[in-house]
C-alpha positions as CSV (number, residue, x, y, z in Angstrom):
1,M,7.7,-46.6,-62.4
2,K,9.0,-43.5,-64.1
3,I,11.9,-41.0,-62.7
4,T,10.8,-37.7,-63.2
5,D,13.9,-35.6,-61.8
6,I,17.8,-36.0,-60.9
7,K,18.5,-34.0,-58.4
8,T,22.2,-32.5,-56.5
9,I,23.7,-32.0,-53.8
10,R,26.7,-30.1,-53.4
11,L,28.3,-30.3,-49.6
12,R,31.7,-28.9,-48.1
13,A,32.6,-29.4,-44.2
14,S,35.9,-27.1,-43.5
15,L,39.0,-29.3,-41.7
16,P,40.2,-27.4,-38.4
17,S,43.9,-26.7,-38.8
18,E,44.9,-30.9,-37.1
19,G,42.3,-32.0,-39.3
20,K,44.3,-30.8,-42.9
21,V,45.1,-33.6,-44.9
22,H,48.6,-33.6,-46.5
23,S,49.8,-36.6,-48.7
24,G,51.2,-37.0,-52.3
25,S,47.9,-35.7,-53.8
26,G,47.7,-31.9,-51.8
27,V,46.7,-30.7,-48.8
28,R,42.9,-31.0,-48.3
29,A,42.0,-27.8,-45.8
30,S,38.4,-29.1,-46.6
31,R,36.2,-32.5,-47.2
32,S,33.8,-32.0,-50.0
33,A,31.1,-34.2,-51.7
34,L,28.0,-34.3,-54.4
35,L,25.3,-36.2,-53.5
36,V,22.5,-37.3,-56.1
37,E,19.0,-37.6,-56.0
38,V,16.9,-39.6,-58.3
39,H,12.9,-39.3,-57.8
40,T,9.8,-41.8,-59.5
41,D,6.9,-41.2,-60.2
42,E,5.5,-43.4,-56.7
43,G,7.1,-41.6,-54.5
44,I,10.4,-43.4,-54.0
45,T,14.2,-41.7,-53.8
46,G,17.6,-43.2,-54.1
47,I,20.5,-41.2,-53.6
48,G,23.6,-41.8,-54.4
49,S,27.5,-39.9,-54.1
50,C,29.9,-38.6,-56.8
51,S,33.7,-38.1,-55.4
52,G,35.2,-35.1,-58.0
53,N,34.7,-31.4,-58.5
54,G,30.8,-31.5,-57.4
55,M,30.8,-27.7,-59.9
56,L,31.6,-29.6,-62.4
57,I,29.2,-32.8,-62.2
58,E,26.2,-30.7,-61.2
59,I,26.5,-29.7,-65.3
60,I,26.9,-32.7,-66.2
61,V,23.8,-34.7,-64.0
62,D,21.4,-31.3,-65.1
63,R,22.4,-30.1,-68.2
64,I,23.6,-33.9,-69.9
65,L,22.5,-37.2,-67.4
66,K,19.3,-35.6,-66.4
67,P,17.5,-34.9,-69.9
68,L,18.5,-38.6,-71.0
69,L,17.6,-40.3,-68.3
70,V,14.1,-38.7,-67.3
71,G,11.2,-40.6,-68.1
72,M,13.0,-44.1,-68.3
73,D,12.4,-47.1,-65.2
74,P,14.6,-46.8,-62.9
75,T,14.8,-50.2,-62.3
76,N,16.2,-51.1,-65.6
77,I,19.8,-50.2,-64.8
78,E,21.3,-51.9,-67.2
79,Q,19.6,-49.8,-70.4
80,I,20.3,-46.5,-68.3
81,W,23.7,-47.3,-68.0
82,D,24.0,-48.2,-72.1
83,K,21.9,-45.0,-72.9
84,A,24.2,-42.4,-70.6
85,Y,27.6,-44.3,-71.7
86,F,27.7,-45.9,-74.1
87,R,25.4,-44.3,-76.4
88,G,24.4,-41.3,-75.2
89,G,26.3,-37.8,-72.6
90,V,29.5,-39.6,-70.7
91,R,30.5,-41.0,-74.6
92,A,30.7,-37.6,-75.7
93,L,32.8,-36.5,-72.8
94,R,35.3,-39.6,-73.2
95,S,35.2,-42.7,-72.4
96,R,37.4,-41.6,-68.9
97,G,37.2,-39.0,-66.3
98,I,34.4,-36.9,-64.6
99,G,31.5,-38.0,-67.2
100,V,31.7,-41.5,-65.3
101,V,32.0,-40.0,-61.9
102,A,28.6,-38.1,-62.2
103,L,27.2,-41.4,-63.7
104,S,28.2,-43.4,-60.2
105,G,26.7,-40.7,-58.2
106,I,23.2,-41.7,-60.4
107,D,24.5,-45.7,-60.1
108,I,24.7,-46.0,-56.8
109,A,20.7,-44.0,-56.0
110,L,19.0,-46.3,-58.8
111,W,20.0,-49.2,-56.8
112,D,18.7,-47.5,-53.9
113,I,15.6,-47.4,-55.3
114,L,15.4,-50.8,-56.4
115,G,16.7,-52.3,-53.0
116,K,13.2,-49.9,-51.6
117,I,11.3,-51.7,-54.0
118,R,11.6,-54.6,-53.6
119,G,12.3,-54.4,-49.3
120,L,16.1,-55.4,-49.7
121,P,19.3,-54.6,-49.1
122,I,21.7,-53.7,-51.6
123,Y,23.8,-56.4,-51.1
124,Q,20.8,-58.9,-51.5
125,L,20.4,-58.0,-54.7
126,L,23.8,-58.7,-55.8
127,G,23.4,-62.0,-54.6
128,G,23.4,-61.9,-51.1
129,P,26.5,-62.2,-47.9
130,R,29.5,-63.7,-48.6
131,R,31.1,-62.7,-45.7
132,E,29.4,-61.3,-42.8
133,K,31.2,-58.6,-41.5
134,V,33.8,-56.6,-43.5
135,R,37.7,-56.4,-42.6
136,V,38.7,-52.8,-42.6
137,Y,42.1,-51.3,-42.5
138,A,42.9,-47.8,-41.0
139,T,43.3,-45.0,-42.9
140,A,45.1,-42.2,-40.5
141,L,48.3,-42.7,-40.9
142,Y,50.6,-39.2,-42.6
143,P,53.7,-37.7,-42.6
144,D,54.7,-37.2,-39.3
145,A,57.9,-37.7,-36.8
146,V,58.4,-41.0,-36.6
147,E,57.4,-41.6,-32.4
148,R,54.2,-39.5,-33.2
149,V,53.2,-41.6,-36.4
150,V,54.2,-44.6,-34.0
151,Q,52.0,-43.5,-30.8
152,K,48.7,-43.4,-33.3
153,A,49.5,-46.8,-34.9
154,V,49.3,-47.8,-31.4
155,A,45.3,-46.0,-30.6
156,L,44.6,-48.2,-33.7
157,A,45.7,-51.0,-32.4
158,E,44.5,-50.4,-28.6
159,Q,40.7,-49.6,-30.9
160,G,40.7,-53.6,-32.2
161,F,42.0,-52.3,-35.9
162,C,44.3,-55.7,-36.7
163,A,45.8,-53.3,-40.5
164,L,46.7,-49.8,-41.2
165,K,48.0,-47.6,-44.1
166,I,50.5,-45.5,-44.0
167,K,51.0,-42.5,-46.4
168,V,54.1,-42.6,-48.0
169,G,55.8,-40.5,-51.7
170,F,57.5,-38.0,-49.4
171,D,61.1,-38.8,-48.7
172,L,62.1,-42.5,-48.5
173,A,64.3,-43.0,-46.1
174,Q,62.0,-40.7,-43.5
175,E,59.3,-43.1,-44.4
176,V,61.0,-46.6,-44.1
177,A,61.8,-45.3,-40.6
178,I,58.4,-44.9,-39.7
179,V,57.9,-48.2,-41.6
180,G,60.3,-49.8,-39.6
181,A,59.5,-48.6,-36.2
182,V,55.6,-49.3,-37.0
183,R,56.1,-53.0,-37.5
184,K,58.9,-53.3,-35.0
185,Q,56.2,-52.0,-32.2
186,L,53.0,-54.1,-33.7
187,G,54.6,-57.7,-34.6
188,K,55.2,-59.5,-37.6
189,D,51.9,-60.7,-37.4
190,F,49.8,-56.8,-37.9
191,T,49.1,-55.6,-41.5
192,I,50.3,-52.5,-42.9
193,M,50.1,-50.7,-46.3
194,T,52.0,-48.4,-47.6
195,D,50.5,-45.4,-49.8
196,A,52.5,-43.0,-52.1
197,N,49.5,-41.7,-54.1
198,Q,51.1,-40.9,-57.2
199,G,54.2,-39.9,-55.6
200,Y,57.6,-41.6,-56.6
201,K,59.5,-41.7,-60.2
202,I,59.9,-44.9,-61.4
203,D,64.1,-45.5,-59.8
204,S,62.3,-44.4,-56.6
205,A,59.8,-46.2,-56.3
206,V,61.9,-49.8,-57.2
207,K,64.0,-48.5,-54.1
208,A,60.8,-47.9,-51.9
209,A,59.3,-51.3,-53.1
210,T,62.3,-53.7,-51.6
211,A,62.8,-51.9,-48.6
212,F,59.1,-52.2,-47.8
213,R,59.5,-55.6,-49.1
214,E,62.2,-56.3,-46.5
215,L,59.6,-54.6,-43.4
216,G,56.8,-57.0,-44.4
217,V,54.0,-54.7,-46.2
218,T,51.4,-56.1,-47.7
219,W,51.2,-53.6,-50.5
220,L,52.7,-50.3,-52.2
221,E,49.4,-48.5,-53.1
222,E,49.6,-45.9,-56.1
223,P,53.4,-45.9,-56.5
224,L,53.1,-44.0,-59.9
225,F,51.2,-41.5,-62.2
226,C,47.9,-43.3,-62.5
227,E,47.6,-44.1,-65.6
228,D,51.5,-45.6,-66.9
229,I,50.6,-48.6,-67.5
230,E,54.1,-49.4,-68.9
231,A,55.8,-48.2,-65.7
232,H,53.6,-50.4,-63.2
233,A,54.4,-53.5,-65.2
234,R,58.5,-52.8,-65.1
235,L,57.4,-52.0,-61.8
236,K,55.8,-55.1,-60.7
237,S,58.6,-57.4,-62.3
238,Q,61.1,-55.8,-60.6
239,S,60.2,-55.4,-57.2
240,Q,58.3,-58.5,-55.0
241,V,56.0,-56.1,-53.1
242,P,52.2,-56.3,-53.9
243,I,51.4,-53.2,-56.4
244,A,47.7,-51.6,-54.9
245,L,45.9,-49.4,-57.4
246,G,42.6,-47.9,-58.4
247,E,41.0,-45.2,-56.9
248,N,41.6,-43.0,-59.9
249,L,40.5,-45.3,-62.5
250,H,37.3,-45.2,-64.6
251,T,35.3,-48.2,-65.3
252,R,36.1,-52.2,-66.3
253,F,38.0,-51.4,-69.6
254,A,40.5,-49.3,-67.4
255,F,41.3,-51.3,-65.1
256,E,41.6,-54.5,-67.2
257,A,44.3,-53.1,-69.3
258,F,46.7,-53.0,-66.0
259,M,45.5,-56.4,-65.6
260,A,47.0,-57.9,-69.1
261,R,49.5,-56.2,-68.8
262,N,50.3,-57.8,-65.1
263,A,50.6,-54.5,-63.7
264,V,49.2,-54.8,-60.7
265,D,48.0,-57.1,-58.1
266,F,45.2,-55.4,-55.5
267,L,42.6,-53.6,-57.4
268,Q,41.1,-50.5,-55.8
269,P,38.1,-49.1,-57.6
270,D,35.8,-46.3,-55.8
271,V,32.2,-47.0,-56.2
272,A,31.6,-42.9,-56.5
273,R,34.3,-42.8,-59.7
274,A,34.8,-45.7,-60.9
275,G,30.7,-46.0,-62.4
276,G,29.0,-47.0,-59.7
277,I,27.5,-50.3,-57.9
278,S,26.7,-51.7,-61.7
279,E,30.4,-50.8,-63.3
280,I,32.5,-52.4,-59.7
281,M,30.5,-55.9,-60.5
282,Q,31.3,-55.7,-63.8
283,I,35.0,-55.1,-62.5
284,A,34.9,-57.9,-60.5
285,V,34.2,-60.2,-62.8
286,I,36.8,-59.5,-65.1
287,A,39.3,-59.5,-62.1
288,E,38.0,-63.0,-60.8
289,K,39.1,-64.1,-64.7
290,Y,42.4,-62.7,-63.8
291,Q,42.5,-63.9,-59.9
292,R,42.6,-60.5,-58.9
293,P,41.1,-59.3,-55.1
294,I,39.9,-56.3,-55.0
295,S,40.4,-54.0,-52.1
296,L,38.0,-51.1,-52.4
297,H,39.0,-47.3,-51.8
298,T,36.8,-45.5,-49.3
299,W,37.6,-41.9,-48.6
300,G,34.7,-39.8,-48.5
301,D,31.3,-39.5,-47.7
302,G,28.9,-41.1,-45.7
303,V,26.6,-42.8,-49.0
304,A,29.4,-43.8,-50.5
305,L,30.9,-45.6,-47.1
306,A,27.8,-47.2,-47.1
307,A,27.4,-48.1,-50.8
308,S,31.1,-49.7,-50.3
309,L,29.9,-51.5,-47.8
310,H,26.8,-53.3,-49.8
311,L,29.8,-54.0,-52.1
312,S,32.2,-55.0,-50.1
313,V,30.0,-58.2,-48.2
314,A,28.8,-59.4,-51.5
315,L,31.8,-59.1,-53.6
316,K,33.3,-63.0,-54.1
317,N,36.8,-62.3,-53.4
318,S,37.2,-58.9,-51.0
319,P,39.0,-59.3,-48.6
320,I,39.6,-56.1,-47.0
321,M,38.2,-52.6,-47.2
322,E,39.6,-49.1,-46.9
323,L,37.8,-47.1,-43.6
324,D,39.3,-43.5,-43.6
325,L,39.5,-42.6,-40.4
326,T,41.0,-38.6,-41.1
327,H,38.4,-35.6,-40.1
328,N,35.6,-35.7,-42.4
329,P,32.1,-34.5,-41.0
330,L,30.4,-35.8,-44.1
331,R,31.3,-38.8,-43.2
332,A,30.1,-39.0,-40.1
333,E,27.4,-36.6,-39.8
334,L,25.4,-37.0,-42.7
335,T,23.8,-40.2,-42.7
336,D,21.0,-41.9,-39.7
337,W,23.5,-44.9,-39.6
338,P,26.2,-45.3,-37.1
339,L,28.9,-46.7,-39.8
340,E,31.5,-47.4,-37.3
341,Q,34.0,-50.2,-37.5
342,H,33.7,-52.6,-34.2
343,D,37.3,-54.7,-33.4
344,G,38.6,-54.1,-37.2
345,F,35.5,-54.9,-39.1
346,M,32.1,-53.3,-39.9
347,T,28.8,-54.5,-41.3
348,P,26.3,-52.8,-44.2
349,P,23.2,-51.1,-43.2
350,D,20.4,-54.1,-44.0
351,G,17.4,-51.8,-44.2
352,P,16.4,-51.3,-48.0
353,G,18.5,-50.4,-50.7
354,L,21.6,-48.0,-49.4
355,G,19.2,-48.9,-45.9
356,I,20.2,-45.3,-45.2
357,N,18.9,-41.7,-44.4
358,L,20.0,-38.5,-44.7
359,I,20.0,-36.2,-41.9
360,P,18.0,-32.4,-43.2
361,Q,20.6,-30.4,-40.2
362,A,23.9,-32.5,-41.6
363,L,22.7,-31.3,-45.3
364,K,21.1,-27.4,-44.3
365,K,25.0,-27.0,-42.5
366,Y,27.6,-28.0,-45.0
367,T,25.2,-26.8,-48.0
368,F,27.9,-25.2,-50.7
369,A,27.6,-23.1,-53.4
370,G,31.4,-21.6,-54.1
371,P,34.2,-22.7,-56.2
372,E,35.7,-25.9,-55.8
373,E,39.0,-26.2,-53.5
374,I,41.8,-27.3,-55.9
375,T,44.7,-29.2,-54.0
376,L,48.4,-29.0,-56.8
377,W,49.9,-32.6,-56.9
378,Q,53.4,-32.5,-55.0
379,E,56.5,-32.9,-57.4
380,P,56.8,-37.3,-57.6
381,V,60.2,-38.2,-55.8
382,A,63.6,-39.3,-57.5
383,A,65.8,-42.1,-56.1
384,R,68.9,-40.5,-54.0
C-alpha cells in the first residue's frame, strides 16, 4: 500500500454573540479547523485534524509534507515520522510550532488508516483499553457575574458532571469569589480546576495559587507564558496547588523539559497540536518515568475529540480528559458518531480506525477559504 495524495479541508463556523468565547487567549468569534485526508492506492482514506492557523497549515501540508510522503507505506508510521520530522520539512520549520501541528493531523490520519486495514479501533492498536470509559470534565465557565457562573455550574452538575473548569486570569479578587461560590454550591467533593490561559505574571500567579489551594482546586492551568520553564518551576516551588500545562507545547522534548525542571504536575498535550497520536504515546512514556499523569486538552473538532478518546482510554495514567462544551458546530455536526457524555463519562467510537465518518453536508456548510481570524492575547495580570 502506498500514499497517493494528502488533501486538506479548511472549516470555519461563525458563532452567535452568546456563543463567543472570552478567555486569556482572546475573544473567539468563530470556531475553525483544518482536516487532513491521507489517500492510498487501495482506496482506504484516513482523516486527521490540525489545531492552528489553517491557511499556514495547508501550505505546509501541500508544499512540504505531501511531496515528502507520497509513495510511502502509510502503515510505516514511525518511518513517516522520522522522514517528516527528524530528517525532513518539519525540522526545516524548526522543532516546534506550526510544522508539528501539520504533522499531527497527518499522524492521526495514518492511525485511522492502520485501524481500518486491521479492522480494529485505534485504542486496540495502542495496546487495548485500560478503562472502559473516560472520565471527562466540563470546560464551559468563562468570566461572568458570580451568580451566573454558579447557575451554569449547577446545570453542569445536574447533567452528571462531577468535574468542571473555570476560566481565570483576569481579576483575581473576582475569580476567587467565583471559585469560592461554586465550591460552596457544589460541595467539597466536587472537582474544580482553574485555567488562566497564560494570564498571570509570576507575582499574581503565586497569589492565585495560594487562594485557589485554600478553595480545594485540583490544578491551576497555564498560569504563565507557556515557554517560561523557570517561572513555572519557581511558582511550583512557592505554592501547593498543582500546575497543569501542555496545550501549547509541541513534541516530547518540550514536555520533558518541564518535567526535568519539576515545573509541572499534570500534562495536557493536544493530539492535534503536539505531534499526533504517535507523539503523545512518546510523551506518555516520559511522563511515566517522571510519574506525571496526562489529561488531554481538547478544544477542537469532532475528529480531534474522537482521537483524544482513543488515547485516553488506552493511556496508562490518564485519570480525566477535557470536554469543551462551548458552542462549536465543528464538534457537534462534523461526524456521524454522537460524541456525547453520559454522567461525566465518554467512550471512544468502536469502529475500525477512528470509528467515525465525516458528514458531507457539514463539510459543504463549513468549508472555508478566506483569511484566518487572529486573536490578541490579553496582557498578563500583575498582583495588586
